N, C-alpha and C positions, 0 to 999 in steps of 0.2 A: 080842556086839555088836562090829562092826568099827570101829576108830577110825583116824583119820588124823592124822598128825603134820605140822604146817605146816613147810614148808621155806623157807629164805632164798632170795630171788631171786638168780640167778646174776649175777656181776659183768659189767658191760658189756664187750663185746669192744672192743679198741683200735680207735678210728676209727669205731665204730658209733653211729648216731644214738640218742638216749635219749628215753624217754617222760618228759615233764615239762610243767608248767603253761605256758600261753601267755606268751611274752615279747614286749615291744614296745619300739619306739623312735620318736622323732618327727623327721621331716625335712620342712623347708619347711612347718611347721605341720600336717602330716598324720601321723597315727599309723599305724605299719606293724607288721606281725607279723614277728618274726625267725624264720626257718626253723629246724627242729631242728638242733642243732649236735652233730657227732660228739664222742665222748669223746677227751680228749687235751690236749696243751699247744699253745696257739695263740699265736704271737708276732705281736703286732699293732702296726703303726706308727701313731702318732698325730700330729696337727699340731705343727709347730715354732713356731707363733705364731698364725696365722690359723686359727680353729676350723673354717672351711669347707674346709680342706685335709684332708679325711678321706674315705676311700672308702666306698661303700655296703657293701661286704663287711665292712669294719672295724666299721661300725655293727651289722651283723647278728651278727657274732661277739661283740662286747662285750655286746649285749643278750641273746644266747642262751647265754652262758657261765654256769656255776654260780658262778664266783668269778673276780675279776680281781686279779692280783698286780701291785702298782705301787710305784714309789719313794716317793711322797708322796701319801697319800690325799686331802689337801686340794687339791693341784694337780689330780689326776685327777678328783676329784668335780666340779670346774667343767666339765670336758668332758662328763662323763656327764649332769650336770644340763641342759646346753645341748641335749642330744639326748634328754632324757626317759628315760634308761636307769637302771634301779634295781638292777642287779647288785651284790652285795656286793663291797666292796674289802678287800684285806688288804695290809699293807706288806711289800715285799720289796726290800731295799737292802743296801749293803755292810756295814752295821753289825749287821743281824739275819739275814743270809742263812744262817749256819750253823744257827741255831735254826729259821728259817722253812722252809728247804728240805725237811727230812723231812716236815713237815706237808703241804706241797704235793704231795710225792711220794705220800703216803698218800691224798690226795684223788684223785690220778690213778689209783692202784691200785684205788680203789673205783669207778672208772668215771666220774669227774667230767670236765667240760670246763672247763679253766682257761685264762684268757687272761693273757698277760704283756705289760705295757706299761711304757714309761719315762715320765718327766715330759714329754718332748717328743721326737718323731722315732721312729726305728727302735730297738727294744730291742736290747741287746747291743752297740751301737756306742758305745763309751766309757761304757757303763752296765753294771750288774750283770746277770747272767743266764746266762752261758755254762755255769757249773757246774750250774745247774738243767737246762738243755737236755741236757747230757751225761749227767746222772744219769737224766733221764726216758727218754732213748734207751736207756741201758743197762738200764733196768727194763722195756723193751718197750712203753713208751707211745708213742702216735702224736704226732709233733711237726710242726706246720704253720706256715708263714710267711704272714702277711697283709701284703704290702709296701705302702709308702706314702711319706710325707714323710721326707726326710733332709737335715739341715743340711749334711752333707758334700757331697752331690751338688748341692744348691742353690747353695752357695758356689762350687764348682768350675765350674759352668756360667756363673755370673755374673762370674767373675774375668777373663775374656778371656785366659786362659792355656792352655797345652796341656792337653788332657783325655784324650789317648790312653793315657797311662800316669801313674798317680799313687800316692803313698803316703800313707795316713792315719796320722798319728803320734799323734793324741789330744792330751793336755796335755803340754807340756814339764815337766821337774822344776821345782819351786818354788825350790829352792836354787840360787844363782847358779853355783857351781862345777859342780854336777851338770848344770845346764842347758847350760852352755858345752861340757862334755864331750860331751853328747848331740848338740849342734849340730855339733860336729866330726865325729861319726860320720855325721850326715846329709848332710854337705857333698858327698859324691860320689855320692849316690843319683841315678841317671839318670832322674828322674821329677819331676813337679810334686809339691810337698809341701802337705799339708792338715793344719792344726793347730787345736785349740781353745785359747782363752785367756780369762782373766778380765780385767775392767776394771782392777782394782788392779795386775795384773802385766803388762799389755800393753806399757807403755812400756819396762820393763826387758827383756822378752822380745824386742821389736823391736830394741832396741839391741844385744843379744847376737846376734841373727840377722844384723843388718847387719854386725857385726864378724866373725862366723864364716863367713857365706856370701858376702859381697861384694856387688857391685852387681847384684842380681837384681831383676827386676820382681816385684811382689807386689800382693795385694789384701786389704784388711781388710773383711770382711763382717759387719755388725752388725744385730741385730734383724731378721733375715730373715723375710719374709712379714708383718711387723707394720707398724703405721702409720708408724713412724719408721725404716723400713728405710734402711740407708746402706751404700754400697760406695765405699771409697776405693782408688784405684789409684795406683801410683808405684813407684819403687825403694825398697828396704828402708831405706836411710839417710834418704831424704826422709820416708817414712812415720814413721820413728822420731822424727824432729825434730818433725813435725806433732803427733803424739800427746803428746809430752813438753810441747809448748807449750800444747796445748788442755786438758790436764788429764785426769783419769781418766774414761773413757767408761763408760756404763751399758749393761746388756743383755748378750745372748749374742753371742759374738764368734768368728768363724772367720777364720784367716789362711791365704791360699793363696799359695804361692811358686813362681816359675818354676824349671824344672830348670836344672842347670848349662849354660853355653853350649857346653861341649865334653864329650863322653863319652870322652875320651882315657884312656890307661892312667894309673893312679895313680902318682904319684911314690913312690919307695921310702920316703922319709921319711914321707910321708902314710900309707902302708900300715902302716908300723911303729908310728906313733902310734896308729892305730885298733886295731891288734892288741894292743899293750901294754895299752891301756885295757880291752879286752875280756878279756884273759887275767888281769887282776886280779880279775875277777868270775866268770869261767867256766872250764870245762875247755877243753883244746885243741880238742876236737871241737866243743863248743858255740860257742867263740869263732870258729872257722873258718866255721861255718854262719852266724853272725850277720853277720860282715864280708862274706862272699860275697853274702848277701842285700842288704846295704846298698850295696855298691859295684858289684855286677854282675861282679866279677872272677872268673877261673877258680878253683874251689875248690882244685885241685891246687897252684896257685901260692901261694895263701894258706896252705895247709896246710904247705908246705915252709918258708915264711917263719916260720910260727908255731913250728915245731919248732926252727928256728935261734934264734929269740928266747928260747924256753924254755931251750934249752941255755946260751945266754949268761947268762941270768938265774941259772940254777942254779950255773954256774961262778963267778959273782960273789958268791955267798953265803959 
């Protein structure tokens, strides 16, 4: 008598739609079926405050995924509940990434569709995730972006400052000395600056920015897209005084700062100051690359000066 041996189903090909139970979400009171979602890692932007600022594609992906990796399951659950999405959540943040990443990669290897979201806005922008994306790509998994809300772009467009070229710096260092040194490095960046800041640190950060960058126009954007959205505009020194007098603000804060008035050549002393600070942390090659990116000055000029400073430093020992 001939017998047959059951075989395991083949793993899903990267990017191929999977057979699975019907998934739904609710929009405007109507239940909708999410279309089949290809296997892979899906990077999904979520609202930065107003829950209505989500795309239809994002809802379909979140409902159709096998698993959603998020920073805080409590925060993300509010969004999912609002749209009737029941996809399981798993935490993925700075403190557990080393342990959680291999598990997510294993799910991807088994043909799962995994969505990655942050607490608000576009994932990987001042949020964890880039190591997961890099590892997923290295493993051959499909990686797809589902764009949407971004606090960086919302603040930039509301600031009434130049938008043709900008640098997103994220959060400045919390310690005063480190923050002031970083501001000195940012001083000559020929672009609008966009930074995140917290309420408790805002007054100190603005004071240091005013001292380090001078009389530049700026905007403080707070609670964007929410009921109490606020945009304050003025020069850095005036804004620093206003915030110090008003007390600690609440909510999410983005600072947008105008570029320097002139993009003229760096003074030799300014270049030396930036280079010496970078050379304390980095190799010559890395320091040159960093200062060239920050200042826009020719790499050859910076490299020659870096060699001279290194030689002077070594002779002084």
